[in-house]
ROSE-4610 file (N, C-alpha, C; in Angstrom, 1 decimal, always signed):
// ROSE-4610
residu = [X/X/X/X/X/X/X/X/X/X/X/X/X/X/X/X/X/X/X/X/X/X/X/X/X/X/X/X/X/X/X/X/X/X/X/X/X/X/X/X/X/X/X/X/X/X/X/X/X/X/X/X/X/X/X/X/X/X/X/X/X/X/X/X/X/X/X/X/X/X/X/X/X/X/X/X/X/X/X/X/X/X/X/X/X/X/X/X/X/X/X/X/X/X/X/X/X/X/X/X/X/X/X/X/X/X/X/X/X/X/X/X/X/X/X/X/X/X/X/X/X/X/X/X/X/X/X/X/X/X/X/X/X/X/X/X/X/X/X/X/X/X/X/X/X/X/X/X/X/X/X/X/X/X/X/X/X/X/X/X/X/X/X/X/X/X/X/X/X/X/X/X/X/X/X/X/X/X/X/X/X/X/X/X/X/X/X/X/X/X/X/X/X/X/X/X/X/X/X/X/X/X/X/X/X/X/X/X/X/X/X/X/X/X/X/X/X/X/X/X/X/X/X/X/X/X/X/X/X/X/X/X/X/X/X/X/X/X/X/X/X/X/X/X/X/X/X/X/X/X/X/X/X/X/X/X/X/X/X/X/X/X/X/X/X/X/X/X/X/X/X/X/X/X/X/X/X/X/X/X/X/X/X/X/X/X/X/X/X/X/X/X/X/X/X/X/X/X/X/X/X/X/X/X/X/X/X/X/X/X/X/X/X/X/X/X/X/X/X/X/X/X/X/X/X/X/X/X/X/X/X/X/X/X/X/X/X/X/X/X/X/X/X/X/X/X/X/X/X/X/X/X/X/X/X/X/X/X/X/X/X/X/X/X/X/X/X/X/X/X/X/X/X/X/X/X/X/X/X/X/X/X/X/X/X/X/X/X/X/X/X/X/X/X/X/X/X/X/X/X/X/X/X/X/X/X/X/X/X/X/X/X/X/X/X/X/X/X/X/X/X/X/X/X/X/X/X/X/X/X/X/X/X/X/X/X/X/X/X/X/X/X/X/X/X/X/X/X/X/X/X/X/X/X/X/X/X/X/X/X/X/X/X/X/X/X/X/X/X/X/X/X/X/X/X/X/X/X/X/X/X/X/X/X/X/X/X/X/X/X/X/X/X/X/X/X/X/X/X/X/X/X/X/X/X/X/X/X/X/X/X/X/X/X/X/X/X/X/X/X/X/X/X/X/X/X/X/X/X/X/X/X/X/X/X/X/X/X/X/X/X/X/X/X/X/X/X/X/X/X/X/X/X/X/X/X/X/X/X/X/X/X/X/X/X/X/X/X/X/X/X/X/X/X/X/X/X/X/X/X/X/X/X/X/X/X/X/X/X/X/X/X/X/X/X/X/X/X/X/X/X/X/X/X/X/X/X/X/X/X/X/X/X/X/X/X/X/X/X/X/X/X/X/X/X/X/X/X/X/X/X/X/X/X/X/X/X/X/X/X/X/X/X/X/X/X/X/X/X/X/X/X/X/X/X/X/X/X/X/X/X/X/X/X/X/X/X/X/X/X/X/X/X/X/X/X/X/X/X/X/X/X/X/X/X/X/X/X/X/X/X/X/X/X/X/X/X/X/X/X/X/X/X/X/X/X/X/X/X/X/X/X/X/X/X/X/X/X/X/X/X/X/X/X/X/X/X/X/X/X/X/X/X/X/X/X/X/X/X/X/X/X/X/X/X/X/X/X/X/X/X/X/X]
num = [1/1/1/2/2/2/3/3/3/4/4/4/5/5/5/6/6/6/7/7/7/8/8/8/9/9/9/10/10/10/11/11/11/12/12/12/13/13/13/14/14/14/15/15/15/16/16/16/17/17/17/18/18/18/19/19/19/20/20/20/21/21/21/22/22/22/23/23/23/24/24/24/25/25/25/26/26/26/27/27/27/28/28/28/29/29/29/30/30/30/31/31/31/32/32/32/33/33/33/34/34/34/35/35/35/36/36/36/37/37/37/38/38/38/39/39/39/40/40/40/41/41/41/42/42/42/43/43/43/44/44/44/45/45/45/46/46/46/47/47/47/48/48/48/49/49/49/50/50/50/51/51/51/52/52/52/53/53/53/54/54/54/55/55/55/56/56/56/57/57/57/58/58/58/59/59/59/60/60/60/61/61/61/62/62/62/63/63/63/64/64/64/65/65/65/66/66/66/67/67/67/68/68/68/69/69/69/70/70/70/71/71/71/72/72/72/73/73/73/74/74/74/75/75/75/76/76/76/77/77/77/78/78/78/79/79/79/80/80/80/81/81/81/82/82/82/83/83/83/84/84/84/85/85/85/86/86/86/87/87/87/88/88/88/89/89/89/90/90/90/91/91/91/92/92/92/93/93/93/94/94/94/95/95/95/96/96/96/97/97/97/98/98/98/99/99/99/100/100/100/101/101/101/102/102/102/103/103/103/104/104/104/105/105/105/106/106/106/107/107/107/108/108/108/109/109/109/110/110/110/111/111/111/112/112/112/113/113/113/114/114/114/115/115/115/116/116/116/117/117/117/118/118/118/119/119/119/120/120/120/121/121/121/122/122/122/123/123/123/124/124/124/125/125/125/126/126/126/127/127/127/128/128/128/129/129/129/130/130/130/131/131/131/132/132/132/133/133/133/134/134/134/135/135/135/136/136/136/137/137/137/138/138/138/139/139/139/140/140/140/141/141/141/142/142/142/143/143/143/144/144/144/145/145/145/146/146/146/147/147/147/148/148/148/149/149/149/150/150/150/151/151/151/152/152/152/153/153/153/154/154/154/155/155/155/156/156/156/157/157/157/158/158/158/159/159/159/160/160/160/161/161/161/162/162/162/163/163/163/164/164/164/165/165/165/166/166/166/167/167/167/168/168/168/169/169/169/170/170/170/171/171/171/172/172/172/173/173/173/174/174/174/175/175/175/176/176/176/177/177/177/178/178/178/179/179/179/180/180/180/181/181/181/182/182/182/183/183/183/184/184/184/185/185/185/186/186/186/187/187/187/188/188/188/189/189/189/190/190/190/191/191/191/192/192/192/193/193/193/194/194/194/195/195/195/196/196/196/197/197/197/198/198/198/199/199/199/200/200/200/201/201/201/202/202/202/203/203/203/204/204/204/205/205/205/206/206/206/207/207/207/208/208/208/209/209/209/210/210/210/211/211/211/212/212/212/213/213/213/214/214/214/215/215/215/216/216/216/217/217/217/218/218/218/219/219/219/220/220/220/221/221/221/222/222/222/223/223/223/224/224/224/225/225/225/226/226/226/227/227/227/228/228/228/229/229/229/230/230/230/231/231/231/232/232/232/233/233/233/234/234/234/235/235/235/236/236/236/237/237/237/238/238/238/239/239/239/240/240/240/241/241/241/242/242/242/243/243/243/244/244/244/245/245/245/246/246/246/247/247/247/248/248/248/249/249/249/250/250/250/251/251/251]
x = [+48.1/+48.2/+49.0/+50.0/+50.5/+49.5/+49.3/+48.2/+47.0/+45.9/+45.1/+44.3/+43.5/+42.6/+41.6/+40.1/+39.6/+39.3/+38.3/+37.8/+36.3/+35.4/+34.4/+34.2/+34.6/+34.3/+32.5/+32.1/+32.8/+32.9/+32.3/+32.0/+33.5/+34.9/+36.1/+37.2/+38.0/+39.1/+40.2/+41.4/+43.1/+43.3/+43.7/+44.0/+45.4/+46.2/+47.9/+48.4/+49.6/+50.9/+51.4/+51.1/+52.4/+53.6/+54.9/+55.8/+55.9/+56.4/+56.7/+57.8/+58.8/+59.7/+61.1/+62.4/+62.8/+63.4/+63.5/+64.0/+64.9/+65.7/+67.2/+67.0/+67.4/+66.9/+68.9/+69.4/+71.1/+70.6/+71.3/+71.3/+72.4/+72.8/+73.9/+73.2/+73.6/+73.0/+74.6/+74.7/+75.7/+75.0/+75.8/+76.1/+77.0/+76.9/+78.1/+77.8/+79.7/+79.7/+79.8/+80.1/+80.1/+80.9/+82.3/+83.6/+83.2/+82.1/+81.9/+83.0/+83.1/+83.6/+81.9/+82.0/+80.9/+81.4/+80.8/+80.4/+79.6/+79.6/+78.8/+78.8/+77.5/+77.0/+76.3/+77.0/+76.4/+75.1/+74.1/+73.0/+72.1/+72.5/+71.8/+70.4/+69.6/+68.3/+67.6/+67.5/+66.7/+65.1/+64.0/+62.8/+61.7/+60.7/+59.4/+58.4/+57.5/+55.6/+55.1/+54.7/+54.3/+53.0/+52.9/+51.6/+50.3/+50.4/+48.7/+48.7/+49.4/+49.5/+49.7/+49.3/+49.3/+48.5/+47.3/+46.6/+46.9/+47.5/+48.4/+49.7/+50.2/+51.4/+50.7/+49.7/+49.3/+48.7/+47.9/+46.6/+47.4/+48.0/+48.6/+50.3/+50.5/+51.7/+51.9/+52.2/+52.3/+53.4/+54.7/+56.3/+57.0/+57.0/+57.3/+59.4/+59.7/+60.9/+61.7/+60.3/+61.1/+60.8/+59.6/+59.5/+60.4/+60.7/+62.4/+63.4/+63.6/+64.6/+64.2/+63.4/+62.9/+63.4/+63.2/+63.5/+64.7/+65.3/+66.6/+67.8/+67.4/+68.4/+67.9/+66.4/+66.2/+67.1/+66.9/+67.6/+69.4/+69.9/+71.6/+72.2/+70.6/+70.8/+70.8/+70.2/+70.0/+71.4/+71.5/+73.0/+74.0/+74.5/+76.4/+76.5/+75.6/+75.9/+76.1/+75.9/+76.7/+77.4/+78.6/+79.7/+81.1/+81.7/+82.9/+83.8/+84.2/+84.5/+85.2/+86.4/+86.8/+86.2/+84.6/+84.3/+83.2/+83.0/+81.7/+81.7/+83.6/+84.0/+84.1/+84.3/+84.3/+83.2/+81.6/+80.6/+79.4/+80.2/+79.0/+78.0/+78.2/+77.3/+76.5/+76.8/+75.3/+74.6/+74.8/+74.6/+73.5/+74.2/+73.2/+71.9/+72.3/+71.1/+70.1/+71.1/+69.7/+69.0/+69.4/+69.0/+67.2/+68.1/+67.3/+66.1/+66.2/+65.1/+64.2/+64.5/+63.8/+63.1/+63.8/+63.3/+61.7/+62.5/+61.0/+59.1/+59.9/+58.6/+57.9/+59.0/+58.1/+57.6/+57.7/+57.1/+56.7/+56.6/+55.8/+54.0/+54.3/+52.4/+52.0/+52.9/+52.2/+52.8/+53.0/+52.8/+54.4/+55.1/+56.9/+57.8/+58.2/+59.2/+60.5/+61.4/+62.7/+63.7/+64.2/+65.0/+66.2/+66.8/+68.5/+68.5/+69.6/+69.8/+71.9/+72.6/+73.6/+74.2/+75.1/+75.8/+77.4/+77.5/+78.1/+79.7/+78.9/+80.3/+80.2/+81.2/+81.4/+82.9/+82.1/+83.5/+83.3/+85.0/+84.5/+85.3/+85.5/+86.0/+87.3/+87.3/+89.2/+90.1/+90.2/+91.3/+90.9/+90.1/+90.3/+90.8/+90.1/+90.9/+92.4/+93.0/+94.3/+95.3/+94.4/+94.7/+95.0/+93.8/+94.1/+94.9/+95.3/+96.8/+98.0/+97.9/+98.9/+99.4/+98.3/+98.3/+98.7/+98.4/+99.1/+99.7/+100.6/+102.3/+102.9/+103.0/+103.6/+103.6/+102.1/+102.1/+103.3/+103.2/+104.0/+105.6/+105.9/+107.2/+107.3/+106.6/+107.3/+107.9/+106.9/+107.4/+108.2/+108.7/+110.1/+111.1/+111.1/+112.5/+112.5/+111.8/+111.8/+112.2/+112.3/+112.5/+113.8/+114.3/+115.1/+116.3/+116.5/+116.8/+117.3/+116.2/+116.0/+117.4/+117.3/+118.1/+119.3/+119.8/+120.6/+121.8/+120.6/+121.3/+121.5/+121.1/+121.2/+122.7/+122.7/+123.9/+125.1/+125.1/+126.2/+126.3/+125.5/+125.4/+126.2/+125.5/+126.8/+128.2/+128.3/+129.7/+130.6/+130.1/+130.5/+130.8/+129.8/+130.1/+131.4/+131.2/+132.0/+133.6/+134.0/+135.0/+135.1/+134.5/+135.0/+135.6/+134.7/+135.3/+136.3/+136.1/+138.1/+138.6/+138.6/+139.9/+140.5/+139.1/+139.1/+140.1/+140.4/+141.1/+142.2/+142.6/+143.5/+144.2/+143.9/+144.5/+145.3/+143.8/+144.2/+145.7/+145.7/+146.6/+148.1/+148.0/+149.5/+149.2/+148.9/+149.1/+149.9/+149.1/+150.2/+151.2/+151.5/+152.6/+153.6/+153.3/+154.5/+154.9/+153.7/+154.1/+155.0/+155.1/+155.6/+157.0/+157.1/+158.2/+159.4/+158.2/+159.0/+159.8/+159.0/+158.7/+160.6/+160.3/+161.3/+162.6/+162.3/+164.2/+164.7/+163.2/+164.0/+164.3/+164.3/+164.6/+166.2/+166.1/+167.8/+168.5/+168.0/+168.3/+169.2/+168.3/+168.5/+169.5/+169.6/+170.1/+172.3/+172.5/+173.3/+174.1/+173.1/+173.7/+174.1/+173.8/+173.9/+175.4/+175.3/+176.3/+177.2/+177.5/+178.3/+178.7/+179.9/+180.7/+180.5/+178.8/+179.4/+177.6/+178.0/+176.9/+175.3/+174.4/+173.0/+172.6/+173.4/+173.4/+174.3/+175.1/+175.9/+175.3/+174.6/+173.9/+172.5/+172.0/+170.4/+170.7/+172.0/+172.3/+172.7/+173.4/+174.1/+172.6/+171.5/+170.6/+169.4/+169.9/+169.4/+169.7/+171.2/+171.7/+171.3/+171.5/+171.1/+169.4/+168.5/+167.2/+167.3/+167.7/+168.0/+168.7/+169.8/+170.0/+168.8/+168.4/+167.5/+166.5/+165.9/+165.1/+165.4/+166.2/+166.6/+167.0/+167.8/+167.3/+166.1/+165.3/+164.3/+163.3/+163.5/+163.1/+163.8/+165.6/+165.6/+165.8/+164.5/+163.8/+162.7/+162.8/+161.5/+162.2/+161.1/+161.7/+161.1/+161.6/+161.7/+163.3/+162.7/+164.3/+163.9/+165.0/+165.3/+166.2/+166.7/+167.5/+168.2/+169.6/+169.9/+170.7/+170.3/+170.4/+171.2/+172.8/+173.0/+172.9/+171.8/+170.8/+169.9/+169.4/+168.4/+168.5/+169.9/+169.6/+169.7/+169.7/+169.6/+167.8/+167.9/+166.0/+165.3/+165.9/+165.7/+165.8/+166.8/+167.1/+165.9/+165.4/+164.3/+163.3/+162.6/+161.5/+161.4/+162.4/+162.7/+162.7/+163.3/+162.8/+161.7/+161.1/+159.4/+158.8/+159.1/+158.3/+158.7/+160.3/+160.3/+160.0/+159.8/+159.2/+158.0/+156.7/+155.4/+155.2/+156.0/+156.1/+156.2/+157.4/+157.6/+155.9/+155.6/+154.6/+153.0/+153.2/+151.9/+152.2/+153.5/+153.8/+153.6]
y = [+89.9/+90.7/+89.9/+90.3/+89.5/+89.7/+89.0/+89.2/+87.9/+88.7/+87.9/+88.3/+87.0/+87.1/+86.7/+86.9/+85.6/+85.7/+84.4/+84.4/+84.2/+84.2/+83.9/+82.8/+81.8/+80.3/+80.2/+79.5/+78.9/+80.2/+80.7/+82.2/+83.0/+82.8/+83.0/+82.0/+81.9/+80.4/+81.8/+80.9/+81.4/+81.2/+81.9/+81.9/+81.7/+82.0/+81.8/+82.3/+82.5/+82.9/+83.3/+84.6/+85.9/+86.0/+86.2/+86.4/+87.9/+88.7/+90.3/+90.4/+89.2/+89.0/+89.7/+90.2/+90.6/+89.3/+89.6/+88.3/+89.2/+88.1/+88.4/+87.8/+88.5/+87.7/+88.0/+87.6/+87.4/+87.4/+88.0/+87.6/+88.3/+87.5/+88.0/+88.1/+89.5/+90.6/+90.7/+90.5/+91.1/+91.6/+92.8/+93.4/+94.8/+95.2/+96.3/+97.4/+97.8/+99.2/+100.0/+101.5/+102.2/+102.2/+101.4/+101.0/+99.6/+98.4/+97.5/+96.6/+96.7/+95.5/+94.7/+93.8/+92.6/+92.4/+93.0/+92.4/+92.2/+91.8/+90.8/+91.3/+91.6/+92.9/+91.7/+91.3/+90.7/+91.9/+91.2/+92.1/+91.4/+92.0/+91.7/+92.7/+91.8/+92.7/+92.5/+93.0/+92.5/+93.5/+92.8/+93.1/+92.4/+92.9/+92.2/+93.0/+92.3/+92.3/+93.9/+94.5/+96.0/+95.2/+95.5/+94.5/+95.5/+97.0/+97.4/+96.7/+96.3/+96.4/+94.7/+93.6/+92.2/+91.4/+92.1/+91.8/+92.0/+93.1/+93.8/+92.8/+92.4/+91.5/+90.1/+89.2/+88.3/+87.9/+88.7/+88.8/+89.8/+90.6/+90.9/+90.7/+89.8/+88.9/+87.7/+86.9/+85.7/+85.2/+85.9/+85.7/+86.6/+87.9/+88.7/+88.8/+87.5/+86.9/+87.3/+86.9/+87.4/+88.5/+89.5/+90.5/+91.4/+91.4/+91.7/+91.5/+90.6/+90.2/+91.5/+91.2/+91.9/+93.7/+94.1/+95.3/+95.1/+94.8/+94.7/+95.0/+93.8/+93.5/+94.8/+95.4/+96.6/+98.0/+98.1/+99.2/+99.4/+97.4/+97.6/+97.7/+97.2/+97.4/+98.8/+99.6/+100.8/+102.0/+101.5/+102.4/+102.1/+100.6/+100.8/+100.9/+100.7/+101.1/+102.9/+103.1/+104.8/+105.4/+104.2/+104.5/+103.3/+103.7/+103.1/+102.6/+101.5/+100.3/+101.2/+101.9/+102.3/+103.0/+103.8/+104.5/+104.1/+102.5/+101.8/+101.4/+101.0/+100.1/+101.1/+103.0/+103.4/+104.0/+103.5/+104.2/+103.3/+102.0/+100.9/+101.0/+102.6/+103.2/+103.8/+104.7/+105.5/+104.4/+103.3/+102.1/+101.1/+101.2/+100.9/+101.4/+102.8/+103.9/+103.7/+104.1/+104.3/+103.0/+101.6/+100.3/+100.5/+100.6/+101.0/+101.8/+102.8/+103.7/+103.7/+102.8/+102.3/+100.9/+99.8/+99.4/+99.3/+100.5/+101.0/+101.4/+102.2/+102.8/+101.7/+100.5/+99.3/+98.5/+98.3/+97.2/+98.0/+98.7/+99.2/+99.7/+99.2/+99.3/+98.3/+96.9/+95.7/+95.2/+96.1/+96.0/+95.1/+96.0/+95.5/+96.8/+96.4/+97.4/+97.1/+97.2/+97.4/+97.9/+97.3/+97.6/+97.9/+97.5/+97.6/+97.0/+97.9/+97.3/+97.7/+96.3/+96.1/+95.4/+96.2/+95.8/+94.7/+93.5/+92.9/+92.2/+92.9/+92.4/+93.0/+93.0/+93.8/+93.2/+92.6/+91.4/+91.3/+92.0/+91.5/+90.0/+90.3/+88.5/+88.9/+87.5/+87.1/+87.8/+88.1/+88.5/+89.6/+90.7/+91.8/+92.1/+91.5/+91.5/+91.0/+90.1/+90.5/+91.4/+92.0/+93.6/+94.3/+94.2/+95.7/+95.6/+94.2/+93.9/+94.2/+93.9/+94.1/+96.0/+96.2/+97.9/+98.4/+97.8/+98.5/+98.3/+96.8/+96.4/+97.6/+97.7/+98.5/+99.6/+99.8/+101.8/+101.9/+100.9/+101.1/+100.5/+99.9/+99.6/+100.8/+101.5/+102.5/+103.9/+103.9/+104.6/+104.5/+103.2/+102.5/+102.7/+102.6/+103.0/+104.4/+105.7/+107.0/+107.3/+107.1/+107.3/+106.6/+105.0/+104.9/+105.5/+106.1/+107.0/+108.5/+108.9/+109.9/+110.0/+108.4/+108.9/+108.6/+107.8/+108.1/+108.8/+109.6/+110.9/+112.2/+112.0/+113.2/+112.4/+110.8/+110.4/+110.6/+110.6/+110.8/+112.3/+113.1/+115.1/+115.2/+113.8/+114.6/+114.2/+112.8/+112.3/+113.6/+113.9/+115.2/+115.9/+116.7/+118.1/+117.8/+117.3/+116.4/+116.3/+116.0/+115.4/+116.5/+117.7/+119.3/+119.9/+119.7/+120.6/+120.1/+118.4/+118.4/+118.4/+118.1/+119.1/+120.2/+121.0/+123.1/+122.7/+122.2/+122.8/+122.0/+121.1/+120.2/+121.1/+121.5/+122.8/+124.3/+125.1/+125.5/+125.1/+124.3/+123.4/+123.4/+123.2/+122.7/+124.4/+124.8/+125.9/+127.4/+127.0/+127.9/+127.1/+125.0/+124.8/+125.7/+125.5/+126.5/+128.2/+128.7/+129.7/+130.3/+129.1/+128.8/+128.1/+127.5/+127.2/+128.1/+128.9/+129.8/+131.2/+131.1/+132.6/+132.2/+131.0/+130.1/+130.2/+130.0/+129.9/+131.1/+131.8/+133.8/+134.3/+133.7/+134.6/+133.4/+132.8/+132.3/+132.4/+132.9/+133.1/+134.8/+135.9/+136.5/+136.9/+135.8/+136.1/+135.4/+134.5/+134.0/+135.3/+135.5/+136.6/+138.2/+138.7/+139.4/+139.0/+137.8/+137.4/+136.8/+136.8/+135.8/+136.5/+137.1/+137.9/+137.1/+136.1/+135.2/+135.7/+135.7/+136.1/+135.2/+135.6/+135.7/+133.7/+133.7/+132.7/+131.6/+131.9/+130.5/+129.8/+131.1/+131.0/+130.2/+130.4/+129.5/+128.2/+127.7/+126.8/+125.9/+126.3/+126.0/+125.2/+125.8/+125.8/+124.5/+124.8/+124.0/+122.2/+122.3/+121.3/+120.4/+121.7/+120.7/+120.3/+120.8/+120.9/+119.1/+119.1/+117.9/+116.7/+116.7/+115.8/+115.3/+116.2/+115.9/+115.0/+115.7/+114.8/+113.0/+113.4/+111.8/+111.1/+111.8/+110.7/+110.6/+111.0/+110.3/+109.7/+109.9/+108.9/+107.6/+107.9/+106.5/+105.7/+105.8/+105.0/+105.0/+105.1/+104.1/+103.1/+102.3/+101.0/+101.6/+102.9/+103.7/+103.3/+103.9/+104.0/+105.3/+105.9/+107.3/+107.3/+107.9/+108.1/+109.3/+109.5/+110.8/+111.4/+112.6/+113.1/+114.3/+114.9/+116.4/+117.3/+117.3/+118.6/+118.9/+118.3/+118.3/+119.8/+120.3/+121.5/+122.3/+122.1/+123.4/+124.0/+122.5/+122.2/+123.1/+122.5/+123.5/+124.1/+125.0/+126.6/+127.1/+126.4/+127.3/+127.5/+126.4/+126.6/+127.3/+127.2/+128.1/+129.5/+129.6/+131.1/+132.2/+130.6/+130.7/+131.3/+130.2/+130.2/+132.1/+132.6/+133.6/+134.6/+134.3/+135.5/+136.1/+135.0/+134.8/+135.0/+134.8/+135.6/+137.0/+137.9/+138.9/+139.4/+138.7/+139.2/+139.4/+138.2/+138.4/+139.2/+139.5/+140.1/+141.6]
z = [+128.5/+129.5/+130.8/+131.5/+132.7/+133.8/+134.7/+136.0/+136.3/+136.6/+136.8/+135.7/+134.6/+133.5/+133.6/+133.0/+133.2/+131.4/+131.0/+129.1/+130.0/+129.0/+129.3/+128.3/+129.0/+128.2/+128.2/+127.0/+125.7/+124.9/+125.3/+124.3/+124.0/+124.8/+125.2/+124.8/+124.3/+124.4/+123.9/+124.5/+124.2/+123.1/+122.0/+120.6/+120.8/+120.8/+121.2/+122.3/+123.0/+124.0/+122.9/+123.3/+122.8/+124.2/+124.0/+124.9/+124.3/+125.6/+125.8/+126.2/+126.4/+126.6/+125.4/+125.3/+123.9/+123.3/+122.4/+121.7/+120.4/+119.7/+119.3/+117.8/+116.9/+115.4/+114.7/+114.5/+113.6/+112.3/+111.2/+109.8/+109.6/+108.1/+107.4/+105.9/+105.4/+104.7/+104.0/+102.1/+101.5/+101.0/+100.1/+99.6/+98.6/+98.0/+97.7/+98.1/+97.8/+98.5/+97.0/+97.9/+96.3/+95.3/+95.6/+95.1/+94.6/+94.7/+93.8/+94.9/+96.3/+96.5/+96.9/+96.9/+97.9/+99.9/+100.4/+101.5/+102.6/+103.4/+104.2/+105.5/+105.5/+107.3/+107.5/+109.0/+110.2/+111.3/+111.3/+111.5/+113.2/+113.8/+115.4/+115.8/+116.0/+116.1/+117.5/+118.1/+119.4/+119.5/+119.5/+119.3/+120.2/+120.8/+121.0/+120.7/+121.4/+121.0/+121.9/+121.4/+122.0/+123.2/+124.4/+125.3/+124.5/+124.4/+123.9/+122.2/+121.6/+120.3/+120.1/+120.8/+120.5/+119.4/+119.6/+118.2/+116.9/+116.7/+115.6/+115.1/+116.9/+116.3/+116.5/+116.5/+115.8/+114.6/+114.6/+113.6/+112.3/+111.7/+111.0/+111.0/+111.9/+110.3/+110.3/+109.6/+109.8/+110.2/+109.9/+110.0/+110.3/+111.7/+111.8/+111.7/+111.9/+111.7/+110.3/+109.2/+107.6/+107.7/+108.2/+108.2/+108.3/+109.1/+109.6/+109.1/+108.9/+108.0/+106.0/+105.6/+104.1/+105.1/+106.1/+106.3/+106.4/+106.9/+107.1/+105.8/+104.8/+103.8/+103.1/+103.0/+102.9/+102.6/+104.5/+104.6/+104.8/+104.8/+104.3/+103.1/+102.5/+100.7/+100.3/+101.1/+100.1/+101.1/+102.3/+102.8/+102.9/+102.1/+102.4/+100.7/+100.0/+98.4/+98.2/+99.1/+99.3/+99.3/+99.9/+100.7/+100.2/+100.4/+100.1/+100.9/+101.0/+101.5/+102.7/+103.0/+103.5/+105.0/+104.3/+104.9/+105.8/+104.8/+105.4/+106.9/+106.6/+108.1/+109.1/+108.8/+109.7/+110.1/+109.6/+109.8/+109.8/+110.7/+111.1/+112.0/+112.9/+113.8/+113.1/+112.0/+110.9/+110.7/+109.8/+109.3/+110.2/+111.4/+112.7/+113.3/+112.6/+113.4/+111.5/+110.8/+109.8/+109.6/+110.0/+109.8/+111.0/+112.4/+113.3/+113.0/+112.2/+112.3/+111.2/+110.2/+108.9/+109.9/+110.1/+110.9/+111.7/+112.4/+113.8/+113.1/+111.5/+111.3/+110.3/+110.1/+109.5/+110.2/+111.5/+112.0/+113.1/+114.1/+114.8/+114.3/+113.4/+113.0/+113.1/+112.9/+113.2/+114.7/+115.9/+117.2/+118.0/+116.9/+117.7/+117.6/+119.1/+119.2/+119.0/+118.3/+117.7/+119.5/+120.0/+120.9/+120.4/+119.9/+119.5/+118.1/+117.5/+115.9/+116.3/+116.0/+116.0/+115.0/+114.3/+113.4/+114.1/+113.3/+114.3/+113.5/+112.2/+111.3/+110.0/+109.3/+108.2/+107.7/+107.0/+105.9/+104.8/+104.2/+102.7/+102.6/+100.5/+101.0/+101.0/+101.1/+101.3/+101.1/+99.6/+98.7/+99.1/+99.1/+99.3/+100.8/+101.6/+103.0/+102.7/+101.5/+101.9/+101.0/+100.0/+99.6/+100.3/+101.2/+102.0/+103.3/+103.9/+105.1/+103.7/+102.7/+102.0/+101.4/+101.7/+101.7/+102.5/+103.5/+104.7/+105.2/+105.0/+104.7/+104.8/+103.3/+102.5/+102.8/+103.0/+103.3/+104.9/+106.3/+106.6/+106.8/+105.6/+105.0/+104.9/+103.6/+103.3/+104.2/+104.9/+106.2/+107.4/+107.2/+108.0/+107.0/+105.8/+104.7/+105.4/+105.2/+104.9/+106.6/+107.5/+108.7/+109.1/+108.1/+108.4/+107.4/+106.1/+105.3/+106.1/+106.8/+107.7/+108.9/+109.2/+110.6/+110.3/+108.4/+108.0/+107.8/+106.9/+106.3/+107.6/+108.9/+109.5/+110.8/+110.4/+110.5/+110.3/+108.4/+108.0/+108.1/+108.0/+107.9/+109.4/+110.9/+111.5/+111.7/+111.0/+111.3/+110.0/+109.2/+108.1/+108.9/+109.6/+110.7/+111.1/+112.1/+112.9/+112.3/+111.4/+110.0/+110.0/+109.5/+109.2/+110.3/+111.3/+112.4/+113.0/+113.2/+113.5/+112.3/+110.8/+109.8/+110.4/+110.4/+111.2/+112.3/+112.9/+114.1/+114.0/+113.4/+113.3/+111.9/+111.7/+110.4/+111.1/+112.2/+113.1/+113.6/+114.2/+115.2/+114.3/+112.9/+111.9/+112.1/+111.5/+111.1/+112.5/+114.1/+114.9/+114.5/+114.8/+115.0/+113.9/+112.2/+112.0/+112.2/+112.6/+112.8/+114.1/+114.7/+115.8/+115.9/+114.8/+115.0/+113.6/+112.8/+112.4/+112.8/+113.9/+114.5/+115.5/+115.9/+117.0/+115.7/+114.7/+114.0/+113.5/+113.1/+113.2/+114.1/+115.4/+117.2/+116.7/+116.5/+116.7/+115.3/+114.1/+113.6/+113.9/+114.3/+115.2/+116.1/+117.2/+117.6/+117.3/+116.8/+115.6/+115.2/+114.6/+113.9/+114.6/+115.9/+117.3/+117.6/+118.0/+118.5/+118.7/+117.0/+115.9/+115.1/+114.8/+113.4/+112.1/+111.4/+110.9/+109.8/+109.0/+107.9/+107.6/+107.3/+108.0/+107.1/+106.0/+105.2/+105.9/+106.7/+107.4/+108.4/+109.3/+110.6/+110.0/+108.8/+108.5/+108.0/+107.5/+107.0/+108.3/+109.5/+110.1/+110.8/+111.6/+111.5/+111.1/+109.4/+109.1/+109.2/+109.0/+109.0/+110.4/+111.3/+112.7/+112.9/+112.3/+112.2/+111.8/+110.5/+109.8/+110.3/+111.1/+111.8/+112.6/+113.6/+114.8/+113.6/+112.5/+112.0/+111.1/+111.1/+110.2/+111.6/+112.7/+114.0/+114.5/+114.4/+114.7/+113.7/+112.7/+111.4/+111.6/+112.3/+112.8/+113.2/+114.8/+115.5/+115.0/+113.5/+113.1/+111.9/+111.6/+110.7/+109.2/+108.6/+107.2/+107.0/+105.5/+104.8/+104.5/+104.1/+104.1/+103.1/+102.2/+101.0/+101.6/+101.7/+101.8/+100.6/+100.5/+98.9/+99.8/+99.0/+99.4/+98.7/+98.2/+97.7/+99.0/+99.5/+100.3/+101.2/+101.6/+102.7/+101.8/+100.7/+99.7/+99.3/+98.9/+99.2/+100.2/+101.4/+102.6/+102.8/+102.3/+102.3/+101.6/+100.4/+99.8/+100.4/+101.1/+101.4/+102.9/+103.7/+104.8/+104.3/+102.8/+102.7/+102.1/+102.2/+101.2/+103.1/+103.9/+105.6/+105.3/+105.4/+106.4/+105.5/+104.3/+103.8/+103.8/+103.8/+104.4/+105.7/+106.6/+107.9/+108.5/+107.7/+107.1/+107.1/+105.7/+105.4/+106.3/+106.8/+108.1/+109.6/+109.6/+110.5/+110.2]
């Protein structure tokens, strides 16, 4: 005990000096998980002698460190094999608590107090580590591929929607343009027919020829070759007749 103590020599003597400081014991325990993966479990034990049980601590145990190691090995090998590797990684605190409780029961009778129990290492074989890293990398790569494909899908959908909208608006513009041209042409025909004493067919031919010459002039401004065909006017007449009929039906 600390403080002033007396012994009655020669009837008493100092048999041994026991330290009451906290001591630390590090060990590595190899065991197997539930899914048959061998792992090395690093355990750190902090313990000390109970002052009131110093007699038991000295005389009842020859080697307290060996006794602690035996208890730790037994506790680890009875706890870890009930878990899969992933569960064991996530339950290091639970393993430490289980080992600590079993150590307390084992060592309290011998005059030792277990201050703390820490799981400092949980290391499977290198091949298992590599496999786990590969699985994780493949999983992340798969997720990245899915996200990339989803982004490409959205981009294509948006482009298609934009293109469809553009074509729709372009079609509306073309339809309105053709409708306006047909109406303008019809008005011109009516004006000529009212003001001049000529037939409807003659007025239409004159207007068609005028528009045809305007088109030839526009085309001539560019580097294109356009073959002239005398039957072009009759073809245009048929097309215009069809447009006029459709316009009247719509009106």
